[in-house]
N, C-alpha and C positions, 0 to 999 in steps of 0.2 A: 253603913246602908244610910243609915236613918237620918245622922246629920247629914248627910249628901245630899236627901231629899227637901233635906228644912232650909239648906243652902241655899236648893232648884225653886222652889217657894217661895221663898223672903227676892230671891234675883227677881223671879216674874210679878213678885205685888211693890217691888219697888219698881220694877219696868210698869207698873201699871196705872201708879200715882205718877210719873214723869210724864207718861204722855195725855192724862187728866190733865196735868201742869200746865201740860203745853198747850193745848190745847181748849182754851175755857172761852172763847169767844164763840155765842149765844150763831146760833143759823132758826130759818125759816124751815123749818120742816112741812110740806103738804105730801096730806091723807090721798086728795085725788088730785087729779087733773084738774083746770078753773070749768073746764066744758061739761061738765062733773056734777061736783060741787053744790050748786044751783039745785042739783033734785032729791038731794039729803037733808036733814035735816041736823044735821054734823058740821059740829069743829073740823076746818081745811087745811088750816094751819096751824101748827105750835108753831113756840120759838121755843128752844133747849139748845140749852153748853152742848159741845161737839165733837165730850168725849164721850154724852152719853148718847148718840147716833152711835160712833165706835165700837163703844165694847155693848156695846144692843144689839148689834149687828155680830158679832162674834157668838154672843150669846145664841141666838137664831137660829145664826148657820149651826153650832154643837145640838142644839135641840133639834134641828131638822137631821141632821145628823145618823146624832140618834136614834129617830125613832126612825129612819130610812133601814138604820144593821136591823132594830128591832123587829121588823116585813123583811127582813131580807131572809135572817136566821133562822126564823118561824118553821120553816122546811127540815132544818136540822135541830131542832127541838123535836118534833114531831117527829123524825125518826130516832132521837138517842128517848126518847122515850119508849117507843114501840120496842128496839131493844135488849127495855132492860122489860117491862113486862113479859118478857120475851124469854129469855133469863131466867127471874123470878119462876114462871111456870116453869123449865125447864129443873129449876132447881131441887122445887117441888116434888116435881116426876121422880129425880135419882132417889132426893130426902126415901118418895111412897116404896122407890125397889128394894131400895137398898130394905130398910123397918121388912118388904114383904119377900126378900131373901131371908132375912137373918143377919146381913153383914154389920162388920161391927159387934155383937153379940162372940160369946161360946163358946169353939168349932162345936164344944161338945151338943151345946143345949140349942145349934144349932140348928144340927142333924138329930133331934129331938121332936125337934115344931114336925 
């Protein structure tokens, strides 16, 4: 199974290298529309290779998806934590009741208590 994972990762890495080599052309990336660019003192246009735009978009999409999923699953994590607290409380209560009734001890000693 480990070798299949290594094979898959190497194929994906090779595909990314081929993608980068095929898209080396320099493109101009505008941060803001030209009408709004005059209001802010930042550079409006950057010249970057096309593969950086493609890979950067993929990474940005993954990060947005991870953050979105983290917030979506908050309710499930909170419910699981609440159930774990309840389970721990009930286990402590059962342990206390067993100690109180003498369960787990010798029957003769439990009768003497």
